[in-house]
matplotlib code that plots the C-alpha trace (Angstrom):
import matplotlib.pyplot as plt

x = [214.7, 218.0, 219.0, 218.4, 217.6, 213.9, 212.2, 208.8, 206.3, 202.9, 200.2, 196.5, 194.3, 196.9, 198.6, 202.3, 204.2, 207.8, 210.1, 213.3, 216.6, 216.0, 213.0, 210.5, 207.1, 204.8, 201.2, 198.1, 196.3, 195.0, 196.2, 194.9, 196.9, 197.0, 198.2, 201.3, 204.3, 203.2, 202.7, 198.9, 198.8, 201.2, 199.7, 197.9, 199.4, 197.0, 199.3, 202.3, 201.6, 204.4, 203.6, 207.0, 210.5, 211.1, 207.8, 205.2, 201.7, 201.7, 198.1, 196.6, 193.1, 191.8, 192.1, 195.0, 195.8, 199.5, 201.6, 205.2, 205.9, 209.5, 211.3, 214.7, 216.9, 220.2, 221.5, 220.1, 217.4, 218.2, 216.5, 213.2, 210.5, 206.8, 205.6, 201.9, 199.9, 196.2, 194.1, 195.5, 197.9, 201.2, 203.1, 206.7, 209.3, 213.0, 213.4, 216.2, 215.4, 217.0, 217.2, 215.3, 213.3, 211.3, 208.2, 207.2, 204.3, 204.7, 202.3, 204.6, 206.3, 207.4, 204.8, 206.4, 208.7, 207.6, 210.2, 209.6, 211.8, 211.3, 210.4, 208.3, 205.6, 207.5, 204.6, 203.1, 204.1, 201.1, 200.1, 197.8, 194.6, 193.1, 189.4, 188.1, 187.3, 189.7, 189.9, 189.2, 185.7, 183.2, 184.0, 182.8, 183.7, 184.8, 187.0, 190.8, 192.4, 195.6, 196.0, 198.9, 201.3, 201.5, 199.4, 200.0, 203.0, 203.7, 206.2, 203.8, 200.9, 202.9, 204.0, 200.3, 199.7, 202.5, 201.7, 197.9, 197.7, 195.7, 195.7, 198.2, 196.8, 197.0, 200.2, 199.4, 200.3, 202.4, 204.6, 208.2, 207.7, 208.4, 207.2, 205.8, 204.8, 208.3, 210.6, 208.9, 208.5, 208.0, 205.3, 201.6, 200.0, 197.2, 194.7, 193.5, 189.7, 187.9, 187.6, 191.3, 192.0, 189.6, 191.4, 194.7, 193.2, 192.1, 195.6, 197.3, 195.1, 196.0, 199.7, 199.9, 198.1, 195.1, 191.4, 189.6, 188.5, 191.1, 192.8, 190.3, 189.7, 189.0, 185.4, 185.0, 184.4, 187.6, 189.6, 188.2, 189.0, 192.6, 192.8, 191.3, 193.8, 195.0, 191.4, 192.0, 190.8, 193.8, 195.8, 198.4, 195.9, 194.2, 197.1, 196.6, 198.3, 201.7, 204.3, 206.1, 202.9, 201.4, 201.7, 199.1, 198.9, 201.6, 202.0, 202.2, 202.3, 205.2, 207.1, 205.0, 206.1, 207.7, 205.8, 205.3, 203.2, 200.0, 199.9, 199.1, 202.2, 200.3, 201.6, 199.8, 196.3, 196.0, 197.2, 199.3, 196.4, 192.7, 192.1, 189.4, 187.1, 184.9, 181.6, 179.1, 178.8, 175.8, 175.3, 175.3, 172.2, 170.4, 167.7, 165.0, 164.3, 167.1, 168.3, 170.8, 174.3, 176.5, 179.7, 182.3, 183.8, 187.3, 188.9, 192.0, 192.6, 195.4, 198.6, 196.4, 194.0, 194.0, 194.6, 191.0, 190.4, 192.7, 190.3, 189.1, 185.4, 186.1, 184.6, 184.8, 182.9, 183.9, 182.4, 184.1, 185.0, 187.0, 190.6, 192.2, 195.7, 194.7, 193.3, 195.1, 194.4, 195.7, 194.5, 193.0, 193.3, 191.2, 192.9, 192.6, 189.7, 190.9, 194.0, 195.9, 195.7, 196.5, 199.6, 200.7, 200.2, 202.3, 205.2, 204.9, 205.1, 208.3, 209.8, 210.3]
y = [103.8, 102.3, 102.3, 98.9, 97.3, 98.1, 100.7, 99.8, 102.5, 101.9, 103.7, 104.6, 101.6, 99.4, 98.2, 98.4, 99.9, 98.9, 101.3, 99.5, 101.1, 99.8, 102.2, 99.5, 99.4, 96.5, 97.6, 95.5, 98.3, 99.5, 100.4, 100.4, 99.7, 102.7, 103.0, 105.1, 106.3, 109.9, 111.6, 111.7, 108.2, 106.4, 103.0, 103.1, 106.3, 109.2, 111.8, 113.0, 116.1, 117.9, 118.5, 119.9, 120.2, 116.6, 114.8, 113.9, 112.3, 109.5, 108.5, 106.0, 104.6, 101.1, 98.2, 95.8, 93.7, 94.1, 97.0, 97.9, 101.6, 102.4, 105.8, 106.3, 109.4, 110.6, 110.4, 110.0, 107.5, 105.3, 107.9, 107.8, 106.0, 105.6, 107.0, 106.5, 104.4, 103.8, 102.3, 103.8, 106.4, 106.7, 109.7, 109.4, 111.4, 111.8, 113.2, 115.6, 119.0, 119.5, 115.8, 114.1, 111.1, 108.6, 106.8, 103.6, 101.3, 97.7, 94.8, 92.1, 94.6, 98.2, 100.9, 104.2, 105.8, 109.2, 111.9, 114.3, 117.1, 117.7, 121.1, 122.6, 125.2, 128.5, 129.7, 126.7, 123.2, 120.9, 117.9, 115.2, 114.4, 111.2, 110.3, 108.8, 105.5, 103.5, 104.9, 108.3, 109.1, 111.5, 115.2, 117.3, 117.1, 113.5, 114.0, 113.8, 117.2, 119.2, 121.3, 123.7, 121.9, 125.0, 128.0, 130.9, 132.8, 136.5, 136.4, 135.0, 137.1, 140.3, 139.3, 139.0, 142.5, 144.0, 142.3, 142.6, 146.0, 144.5, 146.1, 145.0, 143.3, 145.2, 144.7, 142.4, 143.6, 140.6, 141.0, 141.7, 141.6, 144.4, 144.5, 140.9, 141.0, 142.0, 140.4, 137.0, 135.9, 132.2, 132.7, 132.5, 135.7, 136.9, 139.7, 138.6, 138.7, 136.0, 138.3, 138.9, 135.2, 134.7, 137.5, 135.8, 132.5, 134.4, 135.9, 132.5, 130.9, 133.6, 133.5, 129.7, 129.9, 127.9, 128.5, 131.0, 129.4, 126.6, 127.7, 128.4, 128.1, 124.5, 123.5, 122.7, 119.0, 118.9, 120.6, 118.1, 115.1, 116.2, 116.9, 113.5, 111.5, 109.7, 108.8, 110.2, 113.2, 115.3, 115.2, 113.0, 110.6, 110.4, 111.5, 114.8, 117.8, 118.8, 121.3, 118.7, 118.2, 121.6, 125.3, 126.6, 128.5, 131.0, 134.8, 134.6, 132.2, 129.9, 129.5, 127.3, 123.6, 123.7, 120.6, 117.1, 116.8, 114.8, 111.5, 113.5, 115.7, 118.8, 121.0, 122.9, 121.6, 121.9, 125.1, 128.0, 129.9, 129.2, 128.7, 130.1, 127.7, 128.7, 127.6, 129.8, 128.8, 126.6, 125.5, 121.7, 122.0, 125.1, 126.7, 129.2, 130.4, 130.2, 133.6, 135.0, 133.4, 136.0, 134.1, 132.0, 128.8, 128.7, 125.5, 124.2, 126.4, 128.8, 129.9, 131.6, 128.7, 126.0, 122.4, 121.4, 123.8, 121.8, 118.8, 118.1, 118.7, 122.2, 124.8, 128.6, 131.3, 134.8, 137.6, 137.4, 141.1, 140.7, 139.8, 138.6, 137.9, 134.3, 133.6, 132.7, 130.3, 127.6, 127.0, 124.1, 123.0, 120.2, 117.6, 119.0, 117.9, 115.5, 114.8, 113.0, 116.0, 118.4, 116.5, 116.5, 120.2, 120.8, 118.8, 120.4, 123.9, 123.0, 121.6, 118.2]
z = [144.2, 143.0, 139.3, 137.7, 134.4, 134.8, 136.9, 138.3, 139.2, 140.8, 138.9, 139.6, 139.9, 141.5, 138.3, 137.5, 134.6, 133.7, 132.0, 131.0, 130.1, 126.6, 126.7, 125.7, 127.4, 126.7, 127.1, 127.2, 125.4, 122.1, 118.6, 115.1, 112.0, 109.7, 106.1, 106.0, 108.0, 107.8, 111.2, 110.9, 109.5, 111.8, 112.4, 115.8, 116.9, 117.5, 118.8, 120.7, 122.9, 124.7, 128.4, 129.6, 128.2, 129.3, 129.1, 126.5, 126.3, 123.7, 122.8, 120.4, 119.6, 120.5, 118.1, 119.2, 122.1, 122.6, 121.7, 122.3, 122.7, 121.9, 122.4, 120.8, 121.1, 119.7, 123.3, 126.8, 125.8, 128.8, 131.0, 129.2, 131.2, 131.3, 134.6, 134.1, 131.6, 130.8, 128.1, 125.0, 126.5, 128.3, 129.9, 129.0, 131.1, 131.1, 127.6, 127.2, 125.8, 122.4, 121.5, 118.8, 119.8, 117.8, 119.2, 117.5, 118.2, 117.2, 117.1, 115.7, 113.4, 113.3, 112.9, 112.4, 113.3, 114.3, 114.9, 117.8, 118.9, 122.6, 123.8, 126.5, 126.4, 126.9, 129.1, 131.0, 132.0, 131.6, 133.6, 132.1, 134.1, 132.7, 132.5, 135.8, 134.0, 131.8, 128.3, 127.0, 128.3, 127.0, 126.6, 129.5, 133.2, 132.8, 129.7, 130.0, 130.0, 130.7, 133.8, 134.5, 136.8, 139.1, 139.9, 137.6, 138.8, 139.2, 136.3, 133.8, 134.9, 134.6, 131.1, 130.3, 131.7, 129.7, 126.4, 126.6, 128.3, 131.2, 134.6, 137.2, 140.3, 143.5, 145.5, 148.5, 152.0, 153.1, 156.2, 155.5, 151.8, 149.4, 145.7, 145.8, 142.1, 140.9, 143.5, 143.8, 140.2, 140.9, 143.6, 142.7, 141.6, 143.9, 144.1, 140.6, 140.0, 138.2, 135.3, 135.3, 135.4, 132.4, 130.5, 131.1, 129.7, 126.5, 126.1, 126.6, 124.0, 121.5, 122.4, 121.9, 118.6, 119.9, 119.1, 121.4, 124.6, 124.4, 127.6, 130.4, 134.1, 135.1, 135.9, 139.6, 138.7, 136.7, 139.5, 142.1, 139.9, 139.6, 143.4, 144.2, 142.1, 145.2, 146.1, 149.6, 151.6, 150.3, 147.1, 148.7, 150.5, 153.8, 156.1, 157.9, 156.5, 157.9, 156.8, 154.6, 152.4, 151.9, 152.7, 155.2, 158.4, 157.4, 156.6, 152.8, 149.9, 149.1, 145.8, 143.5, 143.4, 146.9, 148.1, 146.7, 143.6, 143.2, 141.3, 138.1, 138.6, 139.8, 142.6, 145.4, 144.9, 148.6, 150.3, 149.0, 147.4, 146.7, 143.0, 140.8, 139.0, 136.1, 137.7, 139.5, 143.1, 143.9, 147.5, 147.9, 150.1, 148.7, 150.9, 149.9, 146.4, 143.9, 142.7, 140.3, 141.0, 142.7, 143.4, 141.6, 143.1, 144.7, 145.8, 147.6, 150.7, 151.1, 153.0, 155.6, 156.4, 159.1, 157.9, 157.8, 154.9, 152.8, 152.7, 149.2, 150.1, 151.2, 148.9, 148.8, 147.0, 146.0, 143.9, 140.4, 140.6, 143.9, 144.2, 147.5, 148.7, 149.4, 145.9, 142.7, 139.8, 137.5, 133.9, 132.0, 128.4, 126.9, 124.6, 121.1, 118.9, 116.2, 118.3, 115.5, 113.2, 115.9, 116.9, 113.2, 112.9, 116.0, 114.7, 111.2, 112.8, 114.7, 111.5, 113.1]

ax = plt.figure().add_subplot(projection="3d")
ax.plot(x, y, z, "-o")
ax.set_aspect("equal")
plt.show()
């Protein structure tokens, strides 16, 4: 795409979003007038949630028919663009780390401004997975949520082991690889049990100062919703897998993020490593008497599998106490309850 006055991106549902170099986005969406310019009371603006060092989720409630979302920065504001929009939300990318930006909603007049200092989560980069229908949706499997953009890496998992005193995973026996855990920091951690992954989630919730249980493994329905963002057989659509789209049929995992991301900005949903889900495995067509669940769900296929195992309907199961060199995980985080207040607290804590 060549650089021009406006950049047009196709977004889910077949609509188009324009992000102009003036960094104004006209949305046929929603916003309510509030009473003050304070962060929690910004008219129409429910929150600004950092996703990465260069992107934020801007979110507001229904109530108006035409809003103008404006981002302003001390420098580099021409690169800010809306890459995805929905009813009452927009994902803005291209923010420069260390710069101060203001987001304003206008409905014939200025509402705001809100000052936001861009920064990324020092542990995880998040991707926003919207509700399957326009708007916010109910909480549960259909609620919007955040998913880690990549599978959890060796580097981050070893940090958890050191700080929490958790056991280190067993070293995998990959061909021509020595000290995989130490020497491949940006590759997915493997040989982690479901219980080990759950312990990591508890540690990350505490480390980020979030309530217990905020960071967790994704439900299978949430994982599948994210993986089917393209509405195809695979995260990228209906085209058969090849070695430009996913990592499979190999001798070991690849560095996370080595292949194109999904429409929601998530990497490696197909291939690389199977990913733990929080659900107990229930057969789609159960036979015989139902007993105590024995296995947890894994999804996505791995570096060792044939391409057919990368299809989105492929499901796996594994005992929660077993770790394999083909299995890793990514983490989920619901949007905070009382999103306006949570966004305000976040900005207060950073002093911005």
